[in-house]
N, C-alpha and C positions, 0 to 999 in steps of 0.2 A: 491223320498227321501226329508229327512226331510228339511224344510225351516230355512233360519236363524234366520226368528222371532218363530218359535216353538221352537227351540232349545235354544233359547235363554226364555222363555217363563218358558220352563220345568227344565231348570237350575236353574233358577229364584224361580220357585215352590218348587225343590228340596230343595234349600239352606233356603226357607224362613222356611219349614216345620222341617227341621232339625236341625237348630239352634235356633228356637221359639225366637226371639229377644235377642239371645245374641248377644255381642260384635263383632262376625265374621261379621253377618248381618250388622251391625250398618256399618261395616268399609265400607263391600261393596256397601251399601245404599248411602254412600257418596259418592261415584262416579261414580254416575246412569249420571252423563254429559259426560263420555266418550262416543267414537264413541260404535256402535253396536258390532263390533270386536273385541274390547277390552273390552268391558264388559260383553263381552261372557268368555271372557278369565279369567277377573279376577272372576268370578262367580265360575268357574268349579276350578279355582286355591282354592279357599277357599274350594270349596266343596271338593277339594281333600284333603285340610290340616284337615279340618274337621275330614274327613275317618281315614287320617293315624293318628291323635289323637286319639279321641274316638273309633276307632273300629281296632286298629293294635293287633293281637292277644295277649293276657295277657300272664304274666309270671306264674300268679297263677290261679289256678281254680277261686277261691273267691276273685278277684279282679272286682269293675265292677263300672259302672259308675253310679251316683246318681241318675241320671235319673231313673235308673230301680229299685231303692227303693220303698217301699211300703208305704202310706202317714204315716203309723202308725205300730211299729215294738217294739219286747221287746227280752232283751239281760240280761243277767246276769252282764254285765262289759259294759260300753260304754267308748270308747278313744277317746277323743278331739285331734287331731294330730297325722299324722302318719311320725314323724320324728325319730330322732337320739333316742331318747329315747321311742316313741311308737310304734315302728315297734317290737323292742324284748318283750318288755313288754307284747304287744297283742298275740305273738308267744308262749310267756310263759304263759299267762291266758287262753289259746285256749284250752290246753293240758285234760283242767277237767271243762271248764265252757264255755258257749258262750259270746262272745266278738263281739262288733262292733266295727272299728276304722273307724270316720272319718279324710279324709284329703282333704283339701280345692286346692291342687292341682292333677298335672296328674302323670302318670306313670314316673320314670325316664327310662324305659327299651326301648330301640330301638332308644336313641336319644344322638348322637357321641357327640355333645356338652357337655352333660354329660356325656357318659362313657366313652373317648378317653382323656388320658392323653394329647395329642398333640394338645389339644383342650381348656387347661384348660384357663379360664378367659371369655369366650363368653357366656358363660352363663351369668355372671355375666355382662358382657356389654351389653346384649340384654335388650331392656329397654322395649319390649311389655308386654301387657296386659297376654298375655300367657306363660310367659316366668315363668323358675322355681326359678328365683330371682325377688323379690321384693325390690327394691330401695328403701331407705330411706335416710335423711338426718338429724341426730341431731339437739338438738338446738345449740351446742356446734360449727357445721358450719362442722362435719366431715362425708363424705359419706359413707354410709354402705348397706350392703344388708340382709335381711331377705328369707329366704325358701319356696317356697311354690310347693311344689314335695313331693313323696313319698319317703320318706329316708332324709326329711330334711335335714340339714346343709351339711352330709356326701356327697350329690351330688353336691356341691358348692366347697368344700372348698380344700385346696392343698395336702389333702391326707395324711398328718403324722399322726401318729399311737405311743401312748406313754401314759403309766397308771401313774397315781395318785403317790405319793410319799405316803412312810408308815405314815408317822407325818399327812398328811392330810387323809386320811383311817382313821387314829385314831379319829383325831379331828372331822370328820363327825360320829363317833360312828357305824360306819360298822365293820361288822363280819370279822374277816380278810380271814378265810378257804372260806365263801360264796365269798366274792370280788375275791377273787384268782379265783376262781371255777366259776364265771361268767367272770373275765375276759378272761378265756380259752375256754367260749362259745362262746364270740365272735369271736375271733383271729383264731377258725377252719374255720372261715367263709369269713373272710376281712381282715384278716391282712395278712402282707407279709415282705419279708425282700428287700431293695432296692438292684439296683447296682448301687456302688460307685467308678465314673468315675473320670476325671482326677479336674475338677474346684470343685467339692464337697471334693475330700481327699486335694486341697489345702488348702480350708477351714480348714477344722479339723487339720493340722498340722499347719496351721495358728494360731489356737484357742489354741493348745497345746505350739508354744512357746510363745503368749499371757501370757503363766500363769495358763488357764482353765482346770487344770489336776483333778485326772487322766483321760485317755484315756479307758473307759467301752467298747469299741468297739462295737458290733451292739446287744441291746436290747430295750427291750419294758418298761424297770424297770426306774423310776425318778431317778438317781443319780449325786450327782454334778461330774463335771468335763465333759469330752467332751464325743460325744458319736454318734451311728448310730442309728436312731430311727427305728419303722414298717414305714409301709406306706400301705393303702387301695386301690393303684395300684397294679396289678400282673404283671407277667414278661414280658405280652403281652403289657403293657400298657392300661390296659383298668382297669376302676372303680369298686371298688367292696362298696357298699353302706350297711345303715342300712335297706335298704329296701330287701337286701338277707337274713337276718337273719330272714324274715317271710317263709323262706325253713322248717325252725322250727316248724312250726306253724302247727294244726292238723286243715288240713281243711275243716273239720265238725264242727269245733267250731268255723268257724270263720266269719265273712262278713268284705272285705275292702269297703268303699264307694268312691272313688274319686270323685274331685271339688262337695266335700260336704262342703260348708262354714257353721259353727256351729255360730248362731246368738245369743241363749243364752243358759245359764243352767235352767233347772224349777226344783223348790223347793216347796215342802208343808209346808206354814207356820202356825202352830196353837201358842198361847200365851201362854207364860210360858214354851213352848217347842224348843229345838234348831230346827232351819228350817232342813232341810232334802231334800236332792239332788234326785230327782225322775224321773229326763229324760232331754230330749235336745229338741232343734228347730235348724234345720237346711234347708238349700237350696239349689238343686243343678245348674245345670249351665244353666238348663233355667229357673232359680228363682221359680222354683214351692216347696212348702214348707212341708217339712217333720216331724215328730216325734217321738221320739226314747225313750220308757222307760225302768226304771229298769224292771225286771221281781222281784214277791216278793221273801223275804230272806231277812235273817239279814247283809249277808256278799257280797250281791251284792253292787256295787260303779259305781258312774260316776270317772274318772281320764282323770285329764286336763295335757295334754303333747304338747302343742301348743307354748312351744317353748320362751324364756326369753324375749319377744315381747307380743306374743302369748297369752301367761297364765295370767299374770296381767292383760292385757285386757279385756280378756273374765270374768274374775271374775267380773271386774268392769259393765260390759253388763250385768252381770246378778244380780246386787244388792249386790255384796261384794264389798267393799271398801269405801274412804272415804266419809262421809255421803253429806257432803257441795257438793264435786264435783259429785257427781251421782246424786243430785238434780239439778244443775246448767246444766245438760244435760236430766231433764225429767226421771230419770233412779229410779223405784220403790227400794228403799234400802232394801235389806233381812237383811243387817248382815253393820253395821257401824265400818270398819274396816279400820284404817286409814293408815297401814303400809302396804297395797297392791298397788304395784306397787313404793314402796320405795327399797334404795339400788340398784339400778340398777350401773351398771361399765362394763365398756370395758376397757380392755388393749390393754392401748397407745402403738403402735408401731412406730418405726422412719426408716428408712433405706437410705442408701448410694447406689446410681446405680455407678457400677465402669465397666467403658469400658474397654474391651480388647483386645489388639493387636493378640491376640490369638482364634481360634475357642472354642466355648464351646460347652458342650452338653448342651440338654434340661433336666432338672430336675426341681422336685419342692423340698419342705422341707425336707432333708434329713439327714444331720448333727444339732446336736446342743448343745453348748454351754450352760450348768447350771452354772451359778456363786454363790458366797456365798452370794452378796451383793443384790440379786434380781431380775436382769437382763438374759432376756435369748437371746442367739445370733443364729439365724438361716442364712438361704442362699437359693436362687433360682435361676437359671438360664437360659438360653436360649430364643426359639419364645415364650416359654408359659408366662413369666415375661418382657420381653424387649422388644418382638416385632421381626417382620419382613417386608418388604413390601411387602411380597406374603402373608402377615395373616394381611386381612384388619381391625381385632380388635385391632393388635399391644398391644396383652398384657396388662402388667399395664402401658402403655405407650398410651393405647387407649382413644382417645378425650371420648370417651363414662361411662367408668367403675368408671373414678375421682379420684385411686391411680395413681399418679403420668400422669396423664392426663395430655394432650396439649391444652385444651380448656378450661377456666375457669366455672366452673358448671351452675353461670347464664347468660353463652351466650350457651347453648346446644340445638340451635335448630338445626332442620334436616339441614339447609342449612350450617351453620357452622360445622358443623359434618362434612358433604360430604366434604366441604373446606379444612377441617384438615385431612382427610384420604388422599385426595389427595395432598395434598403438604408432608405429610408424607413418599408414595408411592415414593414422588422423589425425595426423599434422597438416600444416599450409604448404602447400608446393614450392613458396619461397625460399622454405627451409633448406628444399634441396638443388637451388641455384643458384648454382656457381661452379669452381672448378678447383683442381690440385694445382699448386705450382711445388715441382720436388725437386728433390738434388740426390744424387746418387756418386760413389767413391768409386775415382778409378784403380783398376785393380782387380780387387783390394791388396795391401800388403798382408793384412791377418789372415792366416790360415787354421784350418780344424783337420778332423778326420772324419772318413767312416767306416763302420763296425758292421759284422750282419748280428741282426737280431734273431732270426729263426733261419733257416735251408728253405724255406719256401719262398721262389724269387718271385711271389706277386705279392710280398708282404716288405712292406720298407723296411730299408737298413735303418740304423742310428748313426746319426749324423751330427756331429758339431763344428758349425762355424766359425766359432769365436771375431763373432764382431767388435770391431775396434781394441782390438787387445793390443795392434799396434797402434801407437799414439799419434804416427801421423796421417791414419787413417781417421782418427777423429777431428784432428787439427783440419780437415780436407772437408768434412762434415759440417763444422762449425764456418770455413768461412763460405762453401754454399750456402750455408743457411742467411748469411749477412748480404748474399748478392740475390738472394730469393726478398728478403725486407724491403731491399733496393728496388724489385721490379714491383713489390707492391706499394711503395711510396712512389713511385714514378709517375711524372706528369702525363704519360701514355695509358695509364693503368687506373687512370682517374675514375673511368666509368664504370668500373667493375669491381668499385669497393665501397664500402660503407665509412664513412668519416668516424661514426662516434666506435669503431673497430679498429683500435691501437693495435699495434702488433704485439704487445707482450696479451692483450685480449684473444687473440687469432692463436698464438702458439697455446696459451694453457686450455682454446677451445679442442684442439688436436690432441693434446696431452691428455685430454679426460677422457678421450674414444680409447676402451680396451681394443688398445691396436695387437697388442701381444702378451704371452702370459707371464712378462716381467712385472716387478714391483713399479709402482708410482711414488712420484716425490712431488710433493707440494708444490705452487708455482714455479715451476722451471723456467718459464720466459726470463728469470732471473739466472739464467747458467744455459746458452744454446750445449755446454758440453753434458750437460744434462739432460735437456730435452735430446737430442741424438742418441743416450743410450734408452731412454727411456720409452722414445716411440720409432726405434730401428723397426723396419719392414725388410722385407725381400722386395728385389723386382724380377725375379726368377731367372738370374743370371747367371746360377750357382755351377761352378766350375771344379775340374782339377779329380784325383783319385788315380788318375792313369797319365801322368805328367811326362812331357818328352825329358829323354836324358835320364830317368828316374825305373818307370815301367815299361815304356816304347823307345826306340830310337829315332831320328830323325827323318825315318820314311814309315814311322808309326807302326814297328813291327814289334810285337811284345819279346822283350829282355829275356833270353834262356831257354825259349821255346822256338818252336819253327813251326811256319805255316800259320801262325795267327797275328793279327792287326789290330789296333784300335782306334779307330778314326771317330772323334766327334768331338765334342766341348770337354770331355774328361779329362784329355790329353793337355789341355790350357793349362798355361803359369799366370796368365790373367786373361781376363775378359777383354774379347776384341773391338775398339771403339767403342760408342757409346753404348751401340747394343750386338749381341753377337748373332744374332738368327743370319745377316747375311753371309758373316764369313763361315760360319759352319756349314751352309748349303755350299757356296765357294768351297770349303775344302772337300767337301764329297767328289764334288764335279774334278777337284785339281788334282785329288789323291785316284780317282779313278781312271784320266788321262793316263797319270806316271805308271800306274800297273798296266793296264793295257800295253804300254809301250812298251816296257820290259818284259811282258810275256812276248809282245811279238821279235821282241831282239833274241829271247833267250830261242823260240822256233827256227828263227833264221841260223843262230848257231847250230841248230842240232840239225 
């Protein structure tokens, strides 16, 4: 029989070998003071977790851990970021070229906190270093999150699927036929019609009573009035993400590397000649450095699809950005481009929680009111958002998540979070029965900026969104809240509200929750403007930083350099439609088709 000491040493050696100094090993080492039996159990659990994460059967044959990447490799296209745009882009380009897709996170498959509708919010409240969600707090004091998982934000969001409006498509200069074709390509895999139940029906009818007409039924199209939109959750409540679009990929033409953190883009720089992107440097989970280069060829490119935070951050880390800012971080300047990181926006969201005397279904965003004054009205209900004593993360009331949280962000120690969760579990379940009606501002007009904090690409940059800096954004918020008040007081909504909870009481109840890091004002129900400012939250629709006409041209080529594009939401001047994910996925497909067409035409002429 193997002794405890031998088993312990074997487990310790195995863990050391497999994690090679990774964060999991560091966590295990921090507990060496435990008794030997507990220490062995901890090691085994860490080892099993590592095996589950890194060696679970991949959905695709071309999915690999970056630790398996060669020190040097060559491809026609290198795409940085396997998110909402990167996955459809890579799948499309792989049809007629070799593609390397580098994703800093892991696979979403087999993780219930990502795939199950009933688990919405848990990934966002996971603050661990292995979480698919990376917490950041803007300089405005609003708590936010960015994705680090294959599929990007489509693995974390509330699932609403809706197209951009015709006016948006025209202003972006996109070809209408190819845009519609690209949307349909996406929708065959990830979009579904949601089941509409009582609470969402009441919100729908309340919107119509409030004058948000006409009723447009179920549609993916962006139309003024009230409609039911699509969802990326299927009839079984399973999430379908941008990673599912890799089903379209040519397995022989693509390699996807997980836990591959890109540290910089490499350029060939010669005097009086444009800098040209030639490759990238990335590190795997064990910290090993790899280089990937472009094959020789006039149409081969590096494409950055790292999102509204990651793309401008990576350009700066690679030497493209404001000269003085780069020099302050001791970064060699490849191109002085002062507009990288500018034009950052996040659509401000404000919500009112409505306790319900009647049971409510679990529903994420399904119904939307699209107003003419520039505010969108949506709603969500059930344990996912409101939480329950059985669900220790408590949805949007989670002590961890930051949206309508019960513990102020600066006080979120492990002990404080545990006490808050215990106190919430002691409450009557009826406290959590109800839902949110929310409004978010179109655009928005207000913008901010992004700067580097460190030279580590895995660290969050410093972001300022300047919520409500433009008075028109604030007025849109106020007008949206007035519509919400009319919905709550509508005949259609009677079943789902307590008569004794007046609108001022509901406003003050919502405002009293420590939603963000901003100071509070007493009795905000007397001023909707103050309520907007005090209770502003994110709905995770941030964009900008690499905008068209400022950092990239209309074909998303980075201005001033060759062989480099940015294709993702960082290029948007405004957030498309009511929710951007459908358009970001569409853009990946759209640009993939255009790039391949350019490639084919180039080969024909040569």
